[in-house]
C-alpha positions, 0 to 999 in steps of 0.5 A, spaced: 207 627 761 205 627 754 203 620 753 200 621 746 200 625 740 195 626 734 196 631 729 198 632 722 205 630 720 209 636 717 216 634 716 220 628 717 228 627 717 232 621 718 230 620 725 226 626 727 219 628 725 215 634 726 207 634 728 202 639 728 197 639 734 193 645 734 198 649 731 203 647 736 209 643 732 212 638 736 219 635 734 219 628 736 224 623 735 222 616 732 225 609 731 226 606 724 220 602 724 216 608 726 219 612 721 218 607 715 211 606 716 209 613 717 204 616 711 206 622 707 207 629 710 200 632 711 197 626 713 194 625 720 198 621 725 197 618 732 203 617 736 204 613 743 210 618 746 215 618 752 217 625 754 223 626 758 225 632 761 232 634 763 236 640 765 238 642 758 233 639 754 226 636 753 226 630 749 219 627 746 220 620 743 214 617 739 212 610 736 206 608 732 205 601 736 204 601 743 208 595 744 214 598 741 213 604 746 213 600 752 219 596 749 222 602 749 220 604 756 223 597 758 230 598 755 231 605 758 230 601 765 237 597 764 243 600 767 247 604 762 241 604 757 239 611 755 233 613 751 238 615 745 241 608 745 234 605 746 232 608 740 238 606 736 237 598 739 229 599 736 232 601 730 237 596 729 232 590 730 225 588 729 222 588 736 220 581 736 227 579 734 230 583 740 225 580 745 227 573 743 234 575 743 234 577 750 229 572 752 234 566 750 241 570 752 243 571 745 249 575 746 252 574 739 246 577 736 245 583 741 252 585 740 251 587 732 246 592 734 249 599 734 252 602 740 251 595 744 258 592 746 258 585 749 258 588 757 252 592 755 248 585 751 250 581 757 247 587 762 240 587 757 240 579 758 241 579 766 236 585 767 231 584 762 230 577 761 224 576 766 221 583 763 221 581 756 218 574 757 212 579 760 212 583 754 212 577 749 206 574 753 202 581 753 204 583 746 206 576 742 201 571 745 203 566 750 209 563 746 214 559 750 222 561 749 223 555 746 218 557 740 221 564 740 228 561 739 226 556 733 222 562 730 228 567 730 233 562 728 229 560 721 228 568 720 236 569 722 239 567 715 233 571 711 235 577 715 242 577 714 242 575 706 237 581 706 242 586 709 248 584 705 244 585 699 242 592 701 249 593 703 251 591 696 247 596 693 250 601 696 246 602 703 250 603 709 250 597 714 246 601 719 241 604 714 240 597 711 239 594 718 234 599 720 230 598 713 230 590 714 228 591 721 222 595 719 220 590 713 220 584 717 216 588 722 211 590 717 211 582 714 210 580 721 204 584 723 201 582 716 202 575 718 206 574 712 212 569 711 219 573 712 223 570 706 229 574 703 226 576 697 220 579 700 224 582 705 229 586 700 223 588 696 219 591 702 226 594 704 227 597 698 220 600 697 221 603 704 227 606 703 225 609 696 219 612 700 223 615 705 228 618 700 222 622 697 219 624 703 
């Protein structure tokens, strides 16, 4: 099992990066939050990874944050959720908001994620609700489900407004969702408020950085 990589970022694409570790280049699939937080190519990075071996492929998934890697591992434990879909889910919604949606059984929020229909959303809630509460306690502090629901409701309008603004500027819906999710994660990590204007500004900055890489 490859659980961690430390090396130099050689290249980056929409969802795949190349990391040089002692002369060996590893191809790593990453989520949008990780992609948008990566440094410039040539810089050293550390990734928490999950390695999957199949008959037809060896797949390596990488995350800058240990919490996101462990959330990924929880998602793939649900029936019908493979690693590709789990990565798409993490790219479509901020980790804290995703956990809150599952804890509170917010199926309407979950079905907006790429590749997630109503049955899949209901399965996520049914199978992962208790595990997500453990994740929340470990990585998000001892926050009750009610508190999480209130916080999520306050931020929901800002998320939607920011995504709509990016789409109106010509970005694809999924691209806008990933950018806003990453921006919200950055703001949350920095302890800053998640308002529409700040979300749009940071999302555009991240999108511009990704385009130049």
